[in-house]
C-alpha positions in Angstrom: -12.7 -11.4 7.5 -15.7 -8.9 7.9 -19.5 -10.1 8.5 -22.2 -8.6 8.6 -25.8 -9.4 10.3 -28.3 -7.0 10.0 -31.9 -7.2 11.8 -35.0 -5.3 13.5 -36.4 -4.6 10.5 -40.4 -5.8 10.4 -43.5 -4.1 9.5 -45.2 -0.9 11.0 -47.4 1.7 10.2 -46.9 5.3 9.1 -45.4 7.7 11.5 -44.0 4.8 13.8 -40.2 3.9 14.4 -38.0 0.8 14.0 -34.3 0.3 15.3 -32.4 -1.5 13.1 -28.7 -3.5 14.3 -26.1 -4.7 12.3 -23.8 -7.3 14.6 -20.4 -7.3 13.0 -17.4 -9.3 13.2 -14.8 -6.4 13.0 -15.0 -2.8 12.8 -14.1 -0.8 9.5 -13.5 2.8 9.7 -16.7 3.9 7.6 -19.6 1.7 8.5 -23.0 2.8 6.6 -26.8 2.1 6.0 -28.1 1.5 2.5 -31.7 0.7 1.5 -32.9 -0.7 -2.0 -36.1 -1.2 -3.2 -37.0 -3.7 -6.8 -35.4 -1.9 -9.4 -33.8 1.1 -7.9 -30.1 1.7 -7.4 -29.1 1.2 -3.3 -29.4 4.4 -1.6 -27.2 5.5 1.5 -29.1 6.7 4.3 -26.4 7.3 6.9 -23.0 7.1 7.5 -20.5 6.7 10.5 -16.8 7.3 10.7 -14.5 6.4 13.2 -16.4 5.0 16.0 -18.9 8.0 15.8 -16.5 10.9 15.5 -18.5 11.8 12.2 -21.7 11.0 11.5 -23.7 11.9 8.3 -26.8 11.8 6.6 -28.1 12.6 3.3 -30.5 16.0 3.6 -33.7 13.8 3.3 -33.2 11.9 5.9 -31.8 14.2 8.5 -34.2 14.4 11.5 -35.6 11.3 11.4 -32.4 9.0 10.8 -30.1 8.2 13.6 -27.0 6.1 13.3 -24.8 5.0 16.4 -22.4 2.6 17.2 -21.5 0.2 19.8 -18.1 -0.7 19.5 -17.7 -2.6 22.9 -21.3 -5.1 21.4 -19.6 -4.7 17.8 -23.4 -3.3 16.7 -24.1 -0.5 14.5 -27.9 1.0 14.9 -29.9 2.8 13.2 -32.8 4.5 14.7 -35.9 5.6 12.8 -38.7 7.7 13.4 -42.1 9.3 11.8 -41.4 6.7 9.1 -43.4 6.9 6.2 -44.5 4.0 3.2 -41.8 5.8 1.0 -39.1 4.4 3.9 -39.9 0.7 2.8 -37.1 -0.9 1.6 -34.9 -3.7 2.1 -31.9 -2.0 4.4 -28.3 -3.2 4.1 -25.3 -2.4 6.4 -22.0 -2.0 4.9 -18.4 -1.4 6.0 -15.3 0.2 4.3 -12.4 1.9 5.2 -12.3 4.9 6.2 -11.1 6.7 3.1 -13.3 5.1 1.0 -16.5 6.2 3.0 -19.1 7.7 0.3 -22.7 7.5 -0.6 -21.8 5.2 -3.4 -22.6 1.7 -2.8 -19.5 0.4 -5.3 -17.2 1.7 -2.6 -18.1 -0.7 -0.2 -17.0 -4.3 -0.7 -19.0 -5.8 2.8 -22.6 -6.4 2.8 -24.9 -7.7 5.2 -27.7 -10.0 4.1 -30.3 -6.7 4.4 -33.2 -6.7 6.6 -37.1 -5.8 5.1 -38.8 -2.7 6.5 -42.4 -2.1 5.4 -44.1 0.9 6.6 -47.9 0.7 6.0 -50.3 3.7 5.0 
């Protein structure tokens, strides 16, 4: 039974940075970060496959976001810099088998409870 617990969210000013953490009880081949604002679908912001062998970001996030994983401590990280008010959202950690790795939230069956990020201008 895989459990995911996010932490590290908070309130920051535009231009600031945050590092989110997701502790997990068992690593699956694909680990990802999604975010969601009220009334919108969950949006993938980063994913990592095979303990870091491959990391992928949507074009809109490249250069400001970095996903990494500490397999010894079972922690998934999301580092974010130069934050903008549009980055305000609930951020979720998700896990799936490597062959189901995608940007589609529906492919992920395991989710954390989320951690809120609020960026003020």
